[in-house]
VEXLO-220130 format. One line per field, with one value per residue: y negated, z, x of N, C-alpha, C, O in turn; residue in three letters. Coordinates in Angstrom, 3 decimals, padded with zeros to 6 digits. Example, Ala and Ser with C-alpha at 12.3 -4.5 7.8 and 13.67 -1.06 7.14 Angstrom:
nv <- c(005.690:002.250)
nw <- c(007.800:007.080)
nu <- c(013.190:012.850)
cav <- c(004.500:001.060)
caw <- c(007.800:007.140)
cau <- c(012.300:013.670)
cv <- c(003.300:-000.030)
cw <- c(007.800:007.870)
cu <- c(013.200:012.900)
ov <- c(003.319:-001.138)
ow <- c(008.465:008.039)
ou <- c(014.236:013.409)
code <- c(ala:ser)
***
This chain:
nv <- c(003.078:005.327:007.058:008.469:008.503:007.459:006.994:009.390:008.614:008.706:008.992:007.984:008.292:010.347:011.081:013.909:015.379:017.862:019.684:022.639:023.509:022.961:025.238:026.915:028.741:028.050:029.622:032.863:035.069:035.838:036.263:034.642:032.043:031.980:032.722:030.567:028.557:029.633:029.418:026.639:025.901:027.171:025.827:023.092:022.454:021.543:018.960:017.605:016.886:018.468:017.075:017.615:019.636:020.701:023.366:024.124:026.175:025.347:023.161:021.137:019.304:017.589:016.091:014.516:013.767:012.430:013.458:011.755:009.909:011.002:013.700:014.589:014.063:015.819:018.270:018.025:018.113:020.687:022.220:021.339:021.608:019.622:016.386:013.518:010.908:007.580:005.875:007.328:009.385:010.294:010.192:010.156:011.554:014.046:014.819:014.992:017.022:019.207:019.632:020.110:022.450:024.136:024.332:025.401:027.831:029.091:029.283:031.018:033.329:033.858:034.215:036.552:038.299:038.425:038.863:036.674:033.829:030.832:027.311:026.415:024.276:020.767:018.371:016.370:015.659:013.988:011.133:009.182:006.528:005.869:002.780:001.269:001.360:002.172:003.593:006.042:007.162:007.420:009.128:011.516:012.098:012.261:014.505:016.528:016.474:017.420:019.985:019.950:017.824:018.941:020.892:023.404:023.976:023.068:021.380:019.632:021.547:024.081:025.232:027.695:027.309:024.919:022.554:021.716:023.214:024.400:022.226:021.701:023.917:025.896:027.494:028.296:026.117:024.828:022.413:018.829:018.567:017.320:014.681:013.985:014.285:012.443:010.153:009.639:009.076:011.168:014.550:014.635:012.236:012.631:014.797:013.582:011.517:013.006:013.949:012.283:011.539:012.797:011.542:008.845:005.385:003.754:004.472:004.708:004.103:006.277:005.511:006.894)
nw <- c(001.315:002.179:-000.197:-001.771:-004.509:-005.722:-008.466:-009.744:-010.724:-013.279:-012.297:-009.753:-006.140:-003.747:-000.809:-000.247:000.928:002.220:003.609:005.003:004.454:006.924:009.573:008.427:007.431:005.669:005.484:006.246:006.906:007.230:004.675:003.016:003.078:001.587:-000.858:-001.449:-001.885:-004.146:-005.985:-006.016:-007.204:-009.728:-010.952:-010.833:-011.198:-013.632:-013.807:-011.485:-008.780:-005.721:-002.622:000.133:002.499:004.626:005.992:007.594:009.555:008.840:007.133:004.840:004.100:001.583:000.085:-002.843:-005.906:-008.832:-012.081:-014.722:-017.353:-019.920:-019.411:-018.284:-020.409:-022.348:-021.167:-021.100:-023.850:-024.412:-022.808:-023.546:-026.228:-028.166:-029.466:-027.489:-027.174:-027.214:-026.837:-025.764:-024.067:-020.727:-018.582:-015.682:-014.877:-016.003:-014.526:-011.945:-012.486:-012.717:-010.057:-008.944:-010.305:-009.229:-006.498:-006.896:-008.097:-006.034:-004.172:-005.498:-005.562:-002.818:-002.094:-003.497:-002.325:000.363:000.267:000.346:-000.267:-002.180:-001.774:-000.576:000.101:001.041:-000.862:-002.044:-002.719:-000.484:-000.908:-000.581:-001.722:-002.148:-001.377:-000.517:000.908:003.576:003.622:002.315:004.079:006.404:005.529:005.015:007.561:009.028:007.854:008.616:011.384:011.864:012.730:015.374:016.305:016.213:018.081:017.536:017.680:019.766:019.003:016.182:013.432:014.357:013.240:011.015:008.561:007.203:005.314:006.554:007.596:005.243:003.840:005.187:004.778:002.998:001.017:-002.274:-003.602:-004.656:-003.855:-003.620:-002.334:-002.044:-002.706:-000.697:001.708:001.220:001.181:003.851:004.594:004.618:005.872:008.700:009.658:008.852:010.513:013.039:012.909:012.945:015.492:017.145:019.566:018.842:019.538:019.776:019.353:017.476:014.950:014.850:013.321:013.779:014.862:014.065)
nu <- c(-007.436:-010.027:-011.977:-014.703:-015.108:-012.896:-010.775:-008.429:-005.341:-002.804:000.635:000.247:-000.023:-001.691:-003.636:-005.390:-008.393:-010.539:-013.302:-014.865:-018.299:-020.808:-020.491:-018.721:-015.718:-012.738:-010.538:-010.402:-008.893:-005.360:-004.167:-005.643:-004.639:-002.213:-003.259:-004.921:-002.996:-001.787:-003.874:-004.133:-001.686:-001.889:-003.991:-003.405:-000.704:000.240:-000.587:-000.027:002.248:003.092:003.517:003.257:001.372:-001.357:-003.031:-005.885:-008.157:-010.819:-010.549:-008.542:-005.505:-003.822:-001.025:-000.479:001.232:000.245:001.095:002.977:001.284:001.827:002.383:-000.036:-001.766:-000.779:-001.418:-004.179:-004.801:-004.019:-005.744:-008.344:-008.204:-008.137:-007.224:-006.190:-008.495:-008.295:-010.476:-012.563:-011.728:-011.588:-009.232:-008.808:-011.144:-010.620:-008.371:-009.504:-011.253:-009.555:-008.770:-011.284:-011.980:-010.073:-010.913:-013.466:-012.833:-011.428:-013.503:-015.329:-013.786:-013.460:-016.132:-016.741:-014.936:-015.736:-018.402:-020.186:-022.369:-022.978:-021.992:-018.728:-017.104:-017.343:-019.265:-017.665:-014.233:-012.370:-010.354:-007.404:-005.551:-002.089:-001.023:001.061:004.421:004.172:001.783:002.389:004.262:002.668:000.609:001.974:003.030:000.639:-000.520:001.291:001.043:-001.446:-002.284:-001.474:-002.976:-005.519:-005.316:-004.208:-001.525:001.286:003.295:004.695:005.683:005.294:003.056:002.025:000.895:001.352:003.369:005.662:007.911:008.764:009.684:011.996:013.481:015.969:015.183:013.884:011.363:008.168:007.429:007.900:010.491:013.100:012.480:010.627:012.134:014.187:012.681:012.252:014.779:016.578:017.234:017.735:016.633:014.020:013.264:013.590:011.695:009.333:009.328:008.055:005.474:002.237:-000.059:000.192:-000.720:000.429:002.637:006.152:009.340:012.099:015.294:018.173)
cav <- c(003.279:006.578:006.807:009.705:008.399:006.780:007.763:009.899:008.005:009.174:008.375:007.496:009.291:010.382:012.028:014.573:016.083:018.414:020.641:023.601:023.092:023.483:025.920:027.897:028.672:028.169:030.699:033.857:035.873:035.247:036.315:033.580:030.826:032.120:032.763:029.184:027.850:030.160:028.790:025.238:025.809:027.601:024.876:021.680:022.216:020.850:017.554:016.982:017.395:018.570:016.596:018.398:020.081:021.373:024.170:024.487:027.146:024.824:022.015:021.036:018.028:017.725:014.843:014.821:012.701:012.785:013.355:010.646:010.032:011.872:015.089:014.863:014.071:017.058:019.361:017.811:018.575:022.139:022.797:020.970:021.957:018.465:015.275:012.425:009.794:006.422:005.192:008.152:010.328:009.801:010.963:010.412:012.618:015.308:015.152:015.439:018.308:020.263:019.915:020.715:023.828:024.859:024.635:026.294:029.143:029.682:029.610:032.216:034.472:034.142:034.752:037.939:039.069:038.591:039.039:035.509:033.095:029.395:026.402:026.560:022.969:019.593:017.972:015.501:015.649:012.647:010.775:007.873:006.220:005.179:001.395:000.666:002.324:002.697:004.583:007.339:007.663:007.811:010.283:012.706:012.370:012.687:015.883:017.435:016.496:017.768:021.182:019.519:016.973:019.785:021.817:024.731:024.120:022.007:020.450:019.708:022.561:025.390:025.767:028.500:027.043:023.612:022.550:021.097:024.077:024.597:021.034:021.757:025.157:025.892:028.438:027.643:025.635:024.012:021.109:017.770:018.566:016.304:013.364:013.719:014.089:011.178:009.061:009.363:008.773:012.395:015.584:014.298:011.190:013.272:015.550:012.631:010.835:013.932:014.281:011.322:012.067:012.662:010.819:007.430:004.544:003.179:005.274:003.881:004.824:006.640:005.072:007.893)
caw <- c(001.868:001.774:-001.153:-002.391:-005.958:-006.203:-009.573:-009.620:-011.857:-013.533:-011.620:-008.428:-005.076:-002.982:000.265:-000.548:002.083:002.163:004.682:004.716:004.802:008.181:010.461:007.644:007.431:004.364:005.610:007.151:007.373:006.884:003.238:002.313:002.995:000.442:-002.064:-001.673:-002.486:-005.500:-006.792:-006.153:-008.190:-011.060:-011.541:-010.794:-011.339:-014.884:-013.749:-010.199:-007.893:-004.328:-001.675:001.343:002.746:005.888:005.830:008.864:009.272:008.202:006.263:004.362:003.690:000.575:-000.447:-004.228:-006.842:-010.174:-013.057:-015.673:-018.354:-021.026:-018.952:-018.139:-021.752:-022.996:-020.600:-021.574:-025.229:-024.401:-022.202:-024.301:-027.627:-029.011:-029.117:-026.669:-027.853:-026.316:-026.618:-025.087:-023.096:-019.357:-017.961:-014.257:-014.756:-016.303:-013.372:-010.885:-012.930:-012.399:-008.627:-008.715:-010.783:-008.233:-005.338:-007.335:-008.316:-004.718:-003.576:-006.147:-005.125:-001.423:-002.070:-003.949:-001.369:001.647:-000.029:000.764:-001.381:-002.055:-001.709:000.556:000.424:000.925:-002.246:-002.586:-002.168:-000.035:-001.342:-000.234:-002.611:-001.580:-001.848:-000.092:001.471:004.851:003.347:002.020:005.330:007.338:004.988:005.226:008.995:009.438:007.390:009.408:012.784:011.933:013.551:016.769:016.567:016.416:019.178:017.116:018.142:020.707:018.388:014.736:013.017:014.858:012.484:009.896:007.308:006.600:004.515:007.292:007.631:003.866:003.457:005.855:004.392:001.813:000.058:-003.421:-003.326:-005.683:-003.254:-003.924:-001.086:-002.039:-002.720:000.618:002.690:000.909:001.539:005.275:004.820:004.782:006.721:010.121:009.936:008.691:011.743:014.154:012.762:013.305:016.921:017.882:020.059:017.804:020.028:019.953:018.546:016.385:014.611:014.634:012.763:014.709:014.404:014.538)
cau <- c(-008.766:-010.629:-013.037:-015.150:-015.135:-011.702:-010.189:-007.067:-004.653:-001.437:001.785:-000.122:000.055:-002.925:-003.922:-006.654:-008.926:-011.892:-013.585:-015.914:-019.651:-021.332:-019.542:-017.970:-014.259:-012.098:-009.561:-010.971:-007.773:-004.070:-003.862:-006.369:-003.820:-001.311:-004.085:-005.342:-001.862:-001.629:-004.924:-003.760:-000.606:-002.310:-004.934:-003.000:000.743:000.523:-001.002:000.303:003.292:002.658:004.521:003.103:000.000:-001.673:-004.234:-006.506:-009.219:-012.030:-010.286:-007.163:-004.943:-002.760:-000.500:-000.091:001.587:-000.212:002.177:002.825:000.218:002.238:002.235:-001.463:-002.350:-000.364:-002.208:-005.546:-004.917:-003.892:-006.953:-009.545:-007.961:-008.422:-006.330:-006.685:-009.139:-008.157:-011.745:-013.569:-011.173:-011.481:-008.150:-009.078:-012.147:-009.945:-007.529:-010.392:-011.793:-008.580:-008.875:-012.599:-011.904:-009.279:-011.757:-014.540:-012.245:-011.169:-014.798:-015.856:-012.981:-013.794:-017.494:-016.680:-014.152:-016.427:-019.823:-020.959:-022.957:-023.133:-020.849:-017.815:-016.559:-018.189:-019.492:-016.628:-012.884:-012.018:-008.998:-006.867:-004.434:-000.937:-000.982:002.322:005.369:003.689:000.747:002.988:004.827:001.606:-000.114:002.809:003.062:-000.700:-000.700:002.112:000.614:-002.861:-002.506:-001.328:-004.142:-006.700:-005.075:-003.770:-000.153:001.660:004.237:004.862:006.647:004.891:001.925:002.522:000.201:001.608:004.601:006.764:009.098:009.230:010.440:013.299:014.140:016.820:014.611:013.235:010.016:007.520:007.184:008.871:011.255:014.154:011.852:010.024:013.196:014.852:011.774:012.454:016.182:017.337:016.648:017.805:015.641:012.718:013.008:013.446:010.405:008.266:009.396:007.234:004.195:001.219:-001.231:000.461:-001.589:001.197:003.809:007.336:010.475:013.162:016.590:019.137)
cv <- c(004.569:006.305:008.114:009.677:007.685:007.601:008.222:009.495:008.580:008.326:007.764:008.649:009.176:011.381:012.593:015.391:016.653:019.431:021.573:023.032:023.719:024.056:026.990:027.725:028.832:029.379:031.671:034.766:035.344:035.222:035.208:032.332:030.864:032.103:031.370:028.399:028.342:029.533:027.314:025.070:026.132:026.581:023.453:021.426:021.480:019.369:016.861:017.671:017.440:018.105:017.405:018.777:020.603:022.074:024.602:025.409:026.590:023.580:022.010:019.585:018.322:016.335:015.163:013.565:013.167:012.560:012.192:010.954:011.034:013.349:015.480:014.971:015.363:018.232:019.247:018.410:020.092:022.787:022.561:021.294:020.841:017.327:014.259:011.358:008.598:005.742:006.006:009.093:009.676:010.661:011.182:011.510:013.982:015.753:015.683:016.786:019.449:020.633:020.553:022.174:024.704:025.266:025.582:027.718:029.847:030.117:030.892:033.461:034.865:034.742:036.227:038.823:039.394:038.651:037.901:034.801:031.604:028.625:026.667:025.206:021.881:019.152:017.212:015.757:014.218:012.344:009.343:007.648:005.515:003.792:000.707:001.736:002.959:003.756:005.961:007.961:008.189:009.017:011.573:013.082:012.889:014.139:016.855:017.511:017.071:018.991:020.866:018.710:017.801:020.899:023.213:025.017:022.962:021.014:020.682:020.717:023.958:026.026:026.460:028.022:025.577:023.639:022.046:021.959:024.357:023.419:021.031:022.977:024.946:026.842:027.673:027.241:024.856:022.627:020.094:017.540:017.415:014.900:013.009:013.449:012.769:009.979:008.650:009.044:009.984:013.329:015.203:013.235:011.720:014.014:014.595:011.916:011.713:014.397:013.280:012.007:011.830:011.848:009.333:006.611:003.967:004.016:004.342:004.733:005.103:006.209:006.041:007.649)
cw <- c(001.312:000.898:-001.826:-003.903:-006.526:-007.324:-009.250:-010.883:-012.050:-012.799:-010.261:-007.435:-004.177:-001.832:-000.024:000.660:001.758:003.281:004.249:005.112:006.132:009.081:009.748:007.849:006.005:004.343:006.680:007.715:006.747:005.387:002.450:002.132:001.776:-000.867:-002.445:-002.366:-003.902:-006.448:-007.036:-007.244:-009.598:-011.741:-011.649:-011.084:-012.631:-014.829:-012.440:-009.523:-006.478:-003.433:-000.394:001.503:004.176:005.707:007.208:008.570:008.536:007.338:005.804:004.075:002.682:000.144:-001.829:-004.958:-008.234:-011.163:-014.021:-016.751:-019.443:-020.658:-018.860:-019.510:-022.497:-022.485:-021.022:-022.963:-025.317:-023.888:-023.071:-025.786:-028.579:-028.583:-028.211:-027.569:-026.912:-025.978:-025.785:-024.023:-021.732:-018.613:-016.462:-014.027:-015.028:-015.123:-012.234:-011.217:-012.590:-010.916:-008.284:-009.155:-009.815:-007.040:-005.710:-007.538:-006.995:-004.061:-004.167:-005.695:-003.689:-001.317:-002.470:-002.907:-000.102:001.497:000.554:-000.478:-001.105:-001.966:-000.464:001.035:000.374:-000.536:-002.853:-001.917:-001.759:-000.500:-000.965:-001.070:-001.846:-002.205:-001.497:000.550:002.745:004.653:003.123:003.285:006.249:006.830:005.227:006.696:009.479:009.049:008.268:010.870:012.957:012.809:015.035:017.176:016.888:017.435:018.777:017.536:019.086:020.107:016.890:014.398:013.449:014.053:011.221:008.542:006.889:005.981:005.277:007.251:006.232:003.389:004.069:005.445:003.192:000.738:-001.106:-003.085:-004.521:-005.149:-003.729:-002.684:-001.031:-001.963:-001.360:001.661:002.460:001.278:003.005:005.594:005.038:005.801:008.197:010.499:009.795:009.969:012.906:014.100:013.236:014.759:017.771:018.438:019.018:018.257:020.254:018.986:017.341:016.163:014.342:014.005:013.855:014.121:014.944:013.872)
cu <- c(-009.365:-011.844:-013.410:-014.985:-013.917:-011.067:-008.774:-006.318:-003.254:-000.399:001.453:-000.119:-001.166:-002.860:-005.309:-007.095:-010.298:-012.053:-014.709:-017.274:-020.056:-020.252:-018.733:-016.466:-013.762:-011.168:-010.040:-009.894:-006.490:-003.798:-004.563:-005.522:-002.901:-002.098:-004.571:-004.230:-001.581:-002.642:-004.609:-002.707:-001.098:-003.216:-004.389:-001.530:001.096:000.176:-000.600:001.481:002.716:003.794:004.467:001.641:-000.120:-003.007:-004.724:-007.687:-010.435:-011.805:-008.834:-006.809:-003.838:-002.335:000.071:000.347:001.156:000.926:001.934:001.784:000.588:002.051:000.764:-002.128:-002.004:-001.187:-003.668:-005.729:-004.798:-005.182:-008.179:-009.441:-008.420:-007.513:-007.012:-007.319:-009.102:-009.473:-012.738:-013.021:-011.004:-010.465:-008.381:-010.119:-011.522:-009.082:-008.394:-011.007:-010.853:-008.637:-010.221:-012.609:-011.116:-010.149:-012.896:-014.027:-011.963:-012.471:-015.365:-015.104:-013.320:-015.198:-017.518:-015.993:-014.929:-017.949:-020.670:-021.490:-022.929:-021.835:-020.011:-017.319:-017.631:-018.260:-018.322:-015.283:-012.583:-010.599:-008.663:-005.621:-003.315:-000.849:000.331:003.199:004.841:002.619:001.351:003.563:003.733:000.824:000.665:002.826:001.707:-000.959:000.061:001.682:-000.789:-003.145:-002.378:-002.550:-005.383:-006.474:-004.645:-002.338:000.161:002.645:004.333:005.960:006.269:003.763:002.437:002.005:000.254:003.005:005.816:008.029:009.644:010.057:011.841:014.117:015.065:016.296:013.961:011.799:009.487:007.185:008.226:009.735:012.264:013.569:011.263:011.105:013.914:013.991:011.964:013.910:017.051:016.698:016.638:016.778:014.212:012.332:012.745:012.100:009.262:008.329:008.639:005.991:003.112:000.012:-000.975:-000.385:-000.856:002.442:004.974:008.426:011.507:014.491:017.635:020.484)
ov <- c(004.867:005.428:008.797:010.717:007.337:008.798:007.527:009.974:008.909:007.107:007.088:009.818:008.077:012.375:011.853:016.017:016.005:019.960:021.325:022.181:024.858:023.423:027.860:026.708:029.634:030.064:031.342:035.186:034.507:034.243:034.868:031.628:029.894:031.534:031.030:027.663:027.559:029.164:026.808:024.197:025.434:026.475:022.679:020.266:020.856:018.602:015.657:018.876:016.561:018.657:017.836:018.315:020.901:021.453:025.360:025.426:027.278:022.996:022.770:018.748:019.205:015.486:015.976:012.459:014.175:011.561:011.698:012.112:011.836:014.150:016.559:015.858:015.928:019.089:020.259:019.126:020.715:023.772:023.480:021.263:021.092:017.303:014.155:010.964:008.595:005.096:005.444:009.553:008.636:011.720:012.298:012.302:014.963:016.931:016.700:017.600:020.535:021.810:021.437:023.033:025.870:026.423:026.465:028.686:031.042:031.191:031.762:034.514:036.048:035.669:037.039:039.948:040.489:038.508:038.128:035.131:031.168:029.181:027.091:025.000:022.049:019.522:017.381:016.033:013.327:013.224:008.438:008.501:004.663:003.651:-000.310:002.879:004.153:004.714:006.946:009.151:009.279:009.855:012.597:014.251:013.846:014.904:017.904:018.520:017.195:019.020:021.442:018.894:017.417:021.751:024.130:026.176:022.002:019.918:021.782:020.724:024.931:027.230:025.873:028.300:025.060:024.624:021.955:021.466:024.532:023.583:020.424:023.056:023.953:026.975:026.530:027.955:024.294:021.767:020.471:016.470:016.633:014.038:011.869:012.484:012.053:008.921:007.474:008.769:009.867:012.961:015.422:013.331:011.310:013.879:014.776:011.733:011.225:015.159:013.417:012.965:010.776:011.504:008.636:007.096:003.720:004.241:003.310:005.956:004.274:006.527:006.020:008.379)
ow <- c(000.125:001.206:-002.387:-004.518:-007.707:-007.146:-008.568:-011.976:-011.069:-012.694:-009.673:-007.814:-003.875:-001.877:-000.044:001.332:001.102:003.820:003.264:005.996:006.430:009.317:010.381:008.366:005.233:003.330:007.865:008.869:005.846:004.882:001.346:001.133:001.024:-001.862:-003.627:-003.319:-004.764:-007.573:-008.142:-008.104:-010.552:-012.968:-012.479:-011.208:-012.710:-015.698:-012.296:-009.672:-006.084:-003.468:000.116:000.756:004.837:005.316:007.904:007.441:007.700:006.853:006.306:003.839:002.905:-000.135:-001.964:-004.667:-008.742:-011.072:-014.124:-017.015:-019.849:-021.486:-019.300:-019.744:-023.195:-023.263:-021.274:-023.217:-026.190:-024.453:-023.305:-026.515:-029.634:-027.436:-028.171:-028.587:-025.903:-024.935:-025.172:-023.163:-021.602:-018.082:-015.988:-013.093:-014.361:-014.768:-011.624:-010.326:-012.217:-010.563:-007.430:-008.474:-009.606:-006.621:-004.929:-007.193:-006.848:-003.462:-003.430:-005.472:-003.376:-000.539:-001.866:-002.648:000.448:002.472:001.165:-001.601:000.044:-002.064:000.569:002.234:-000.247:-001.345:-004.032:-000.720:-002.608:-000.479:-001.020:-001.110:-000.996:-003.408:-002.094:000.715:002.972:005.422:003.686:003.536:006.807:007.632:005.596:007.043:010.251:009.817:008.631:011.529:014.084:013.542:015.860:018.267:017.728:017.629:019.596:017.729:019.189:020.641:016.396:015.013:012.970:014.164:010.451:007.504:006.291:006.109:004.704:006.905:006.058:002.629:003.522:005.735:002.471:-000.326:-000.935:-002.361:-005.300:-005.892:-004.184:-002.074:-000.080:-001.252:-000.911:002.419:003.415:001.641:003.352:006.747:005.583:006.500:008.881:011.543:010.527:010.454:013.664:015.126:013.862:015.204:018.993:017.840:018.383:017.443:020.842:017.909:016.300:017.093:013.689:014.148:014.732:012.967:016.133:014.129)
ou <- c(-009.228:-012.650:-012.553:-014.748:-013.909:-010.843:-008.021:-006.620:-002.587:-000.535:002.298:-000.201:-001.630:-002.136:-006.292:-006.275:-011.113:-011.081:-015.405:-017.373:-019.697:-019.223:-018.135:-016.004:-014.287:-011.031:-010.077:-009.972:-006.527:-003.248:-004.137:-005.671:-002.820:-001.649:-004.628:-004.485:-001.182:-002.308:-004.801:-002.828:-000.755:-003.217:-004.866:-001.136:002.154:000.591:-000.808:001.686:001.949:004.893:005.501:000.779:000.875:-003.996:-004.048:-008.177:-011.021:-012.774:-008.006:-007.681:-003.010:-003.181:000.986:-000.106:001.647:001.640:000.812:001.460:-000.252:001.617:000.368:-002.950:-002.847:-001.607:-004.323:-006.697:-005.402:-005.657:-008.965:-010.433:-009.002:-007.067:-008.238:-006.749:-009.807:-009.580:-013.645:-013.772:-010.358:-010.798:-008.171:-009.993:-011.853:-009.070:-008.065:-011.252:-011.297:-008.561:-010.289:-013.170:-011.450:-010.121:-013.251:-014.704:-012.222:-012.541:-015.830:-015.702:-013.453:-015.424:-018.219:-016.420:-014.809:-018.686:-021.715:-021.110:-022.866:-020.741:-020.529:-017.133:-018.681:-017.409:-018.012:-015.204:-012.546:-009.739:-009.495:-004.734:-003.577:-000.627:000.684:002.774:005.037:002.546:000.871:003.373:003.858:000.412:000.089:002.658:001.643:-001.542:-000.471:001.935:-001.269:-004.134:-003.086:-003.092:-006.197:-007.341:-004.709:-001.969:-000.603:002.816:004.085:007.026:006.851:003.531:003.197:002.607:-000.690:003.732:006.901:009.102:010.850:011.012:012.761:015.311:014.958:016.899:013.536:011.105:010.257:006.713:009.306:009.712:012.274:014.085:011.381:011.003:014.215:014.505:011.853:014.242:018.149:015.754:015.638:016.133:013.312:011.208:011.792:011.445:008.321:007.470:008.587:005.501:003.076:-000.845:-001.802:-000.733:-001.467:003.216:004.816:008.423:011.750:014.777:017.952:021.441)
code <- c(met:gln:asn:tyr:his:gln:pro:leu:leu:pro:ser:glu:thr:tyr:his:leu:phe:ser:arg:ala:val:gly:asn:glu:lys:ile:phe:ile:glu:glu:arg:asn:tyr:ala:tyr:phe:leu:gln:lys:leu:ala:ser:his:thr:ser:asp:ile:ala:tyr:ile:leu:thr:tyr:ser:leu:leu:pro:asn:his:phe:his:ile:val:val:gln:ile:lys:pro:phe:glu:cys:val:ala:lys:his:phe:glu:met:val:lys:lys:lys:pro:ile:asp:pro:leu:ser:thr:asn:ile:pro:asp:phe:ile:met:glu:arg:phe:ser:asn:phe:leu:asn:ser:tyr:thr:lys:ser:leu:asn:lys:met:tyr:met:arg:lys:gly:ala:leu:phe:met:asp:tyr:val:lys:arg:ser:lys:val:glu:asn:asp:trp:asp:leu:thr:ser:phe:ile:phe:tyr:thr:his:lys:asn:ala:val:his:his:gly:tyr:thr:ser:gln:ile:gly:asp:trp:lys:tyr:asp:ala:tyr:arg:ser:leu:leu:ser:asp:lys:pro:thr:lys:leu:met:arg:glu:glu:val:leu:asn:trp:phe:gly:gly:lys:glu:arg:phe:ile:ala:phe:his:gln:gln:pro:val:asn:ile:lys:lys:ile:ile:phe:cys:asp:ile)
***
């Protein structure tokens, strides 16, 4: 279930979503997309794995798996320069802080670049936690079909600014490529699953 205040917990997987305020755009020109991903990596790679993403002109979707507690705790101690206190340290708040810092950093850079002022994103990052196997499948599919859903392309795989083609590529990637493809039963099943019409009411598995 989508929840503005749902805690981000170690070793759990989430679908994260946010959009620009009003009629603003998050991505004004092509170079902004790559810069956004660079900011995402620099602020969150120590506490989260990226499974996939889709970047649209005015919003984004990211499916992330938070790293185990030990990894997050190590990064906390490095950033805060103090040890974890089991009684007072709020690890979910720290994890959310990393994502908030990522969006704030991107906003400041965009404001400077285009001489704009003020907030760029909505107040809260919407997040939905993977509660079962179907949730993970649907979050990944939903992310990859988003450009088609909004009319930017006619089929999955044609949008330049999502991770679908990177997941199928043999080039080095920071994505959890092997884990995502294996989740669908391999590359062929992954492709077949994504060939379903995006406007169907119920998604079904393709048996190939």
